[in-house]
C-alpha positions in Angstrom: 28.5 -11.9 4.7 28.7 -10.8 1.0 29.3 -7.3 0.1 26.9 -6.2 -2.3 26.4 -3.0 -4.6 22.8 -2.0 -5.5 22.6 0.1 -8.5 19.1 1.6 -8.7 17.7 2.6 -12.2 16.2 6.1 -12.9 16.0 7.5 -9.4 16.4 11.2 -8.8 16.7 12.0 -12.4 14.8 14.8 -14.0 12.7 15.2 -11.0 11.5 11.6 -11.2 11.3 9.0 -8.4 12.9 11.3 -5.9 14.3 9.3 -3.2 16.3 10.7 -0.3 19.5 8.7 0.3 18.8 8.7 4.1 15.3 7.0 3.3 17.0 4.7 1.1 19.6 3.6 3.6 16.9 3.2 6.2 15.0 0.7 3.9 18.2 -1.5 3.5 18.8 -1.5 7.1 15.0 -2.3 7.8 15.4 -5.1 5.2 18.1 -6.6 7.6 21.2 -5.6 5.6 24.2 -4.4 7.5 27.0 -1.9 7.0 24.7 0.3 4.7 26.1 3.3 3.0 25.3 5.2 -0.1 27.2 7.1 -2.6 25.8 10.2 -4.5 22.0 10.7 -5.2 21.9 8.3 -8.1 21.0 5.4 -6.1 24.3 3.3 -5.4 24.1 1.4 -2.2 27.0 -0.6 -0.5 25.7 -3.2 2.1 26.4 -6.7 3.4 24.0 -9.4 3.4 23.8 -12.9 4.4 21.8 -14.2 1.3 23.8 -15.6 -1.5 21.0 -15.7 -4.0 21.2 -12.3 -5.8 18.0 -12.7 -7.5 16.4 -13.0 -4.2 18.2 -9.9 -2.8 17.2 -8.0 -5.7 13.5 -8.9 -5.3 13.7 -8.2 -1.7 15.1 -4.7 -2.4 12.5 -3.8 -5.1 9.7 -5.0 -2.9 11.0 -3.1 0.2 11.5 0.1 -1.8 8.0 0.0 -3.5 6.4 -0.8 0.0 8.2 1.9 2.1 8.8 4.7 -0.7 6.0 4.0 -3.2 8.5 3.7 -6.2 8.8 0.9 -8.5 12.5 0.6 -9.1 14.8 -1.6 -10.9 17.6 -2.8 -9.0 20.8 -4.0 -10.6 22.9 -6.0 -8.1 26.9 -6.8 -8.2 29.0 -8.2 -5.4 32.2 -6.1 -4.6 34.3 -9.0 -6.1 32.1 -8.4 -9.6 32.6 -4.8 -9.5 36.4 -5.1 -8.7 36.8 -7.5 -11.6 34.9 -4.9 -13.8 37.3 -2.2 -12.8 40.3 -4.4 -13.2 39.3 -5.3 -16.6 39.4 -1.7 -17.5 39.0 -1.4 -21.6 39.2 2.5 -21.2 42.9 2.7 -20.6 43.6 4.0 -24.0 40.6 6.4 -23.7 41.2 10.0 -22.4 38.4 11.5 -20.7 38.0 15.3 -21.5 35.6 17.9 -21.9 34.0 16.1 -25.0 34.5 12.5 -24.0 33.2 10.7 -21.0 33.5 6.9 -20.0 30.5 5.1 -18.7 29.6 1.4 -17.6 26.0 0.2 -18.4 25.2 -2.4 -16.0 22.7 -5.0 -17.3 20.4 -7.4 -15.3 21.6 -10.2 -17.6 24.0 -11.1 -20.3 22.3 -10.1 -23.5 21.4 -13.0 -25.6 22.0 -11.0 -29.1 25.3 -9.4 -28.4 26.4 -7.1 -31.1 29.7 -7.3 -32.9 32.2 -4.9 -30.9 33.2 -2.3 -31.0 30.1 -0.7 -32.2 28.6 2.8 -32.4 25.0 3.8 -31.5 25.1 6.8 -34.0 22.0 8.6 -32.7 23.4 8.9 -29.3 27.3 9.5 -30.3 28.1 6.6 -28.2 30.7 3.8 -28.8 30.5 0.4 -26.9 34.1 -1.0 -26.7 33.1 -4.0 -24.6 30.5 -6.2 -23.2 31.4 -8.7 -20.5 30.1 -10.0 -17.1 26.8 -8.2 -17.5 28.4 -4.8 -18.0 28.8 -2.8 -21.3 31.9 -0.2 -21.4 30.8 2.9 -23.3 32.6 6.0 -24.6 30.1 8.9 -25.0 31.0 12.1 -27.2 29.3 15.2 -26.8 26.6 15.7 -29.4 26.0 18.7 -31.6 23.3 19.9 -29.0 26.1 20.1 -26.4 24.8 16.9 -24.4 26.1 13.7 -24.1 24.3 10.6 -25.4 23.1 8.0 -23.0 22.9 4.0 -24.0 20.5 2.8 -21.7 17.5 3.0 -24.0 19.5 1.1 -26.6 20.4 -1.7 -24.2 17.0 -2.0 -22.9 15.1 -1.9 -26.2 17.7 -3.6 -28.7 19.3 -6.2 -26.1 16.0 -6.9 -23.9 17.9 -6.2 -20.6 17.3 -3.9 -17.8 20.3 -1.4 -17.6 21.5 1.4 -15.4 24.6 3.5 -16.5 27.2 5.2 -14.1 30.2 7.2 -15.2 33.7 5.6 -14.7 34.6 8.0 -11.7 31.7 6.9 -10.0 32.3 3.1 -10.6 35.7 3.4 -9.3 34.6 5.5 -6.3 32.0 2.8 -5.3 34.4 0.1 -5.3 36.9 2.2 -3.3 34.0 2.8 -0.8 33.1 -0.9 -0.7 36.6 -2.2 -0.1 36.9 0.2 2.9 33.6 -0.7 4.4 
C-alpha cells in the first residue's frame, strides 16, 4: 500500500464547493481506499491505496467526488514520501513567520515548463517565491496595505499553466505528521 495525500483545490473557500469532511472521507472509503483521514476543512485527505499510478488515482478521486458530491474538484496528489521530502528540503529556515509574514507551499499538478528565475516577486500579491522543486513552490507572503495576504494560485495557474493549490507551512507539516502516524 502507498500512503497518499490528496490536496483538493478550492473547496470550502468563500462559500464555494462546500464539502463536509465526513462526506469526503466516505467518498474515499467507497472508492476502495484504506485508512482514510482528513485534516481541517480545506480538503486534505490522507489515505492508503494499492494503485501505484498517481494519475489514475487522481482521476478516480475527481470522478468519485463529482459523482457523489456534485462538484468538479481539482486534486493534487502526493505520496507521504514526497511530502516528507518537501518538508525536509525546507527553504524557509531563514524566514520567520509573524503577524505580517506567512509561509506557504503551492503544490502544482506538474513541473512548470517555463520556470521563472528564482527568487522572484509577484508584486501585485506581495508574494516572494523562494524555490520551485518537485512540483512545489515555496512562497513567502507579506501582508498587503489592505491588511490581507496575497495568494499565489492565480499566478501559477495562469502564468505557469499548471493546476495549483496552496497550503500554509504549518498545515503542510501537520499533514506530514498525521500521515506518518497513520
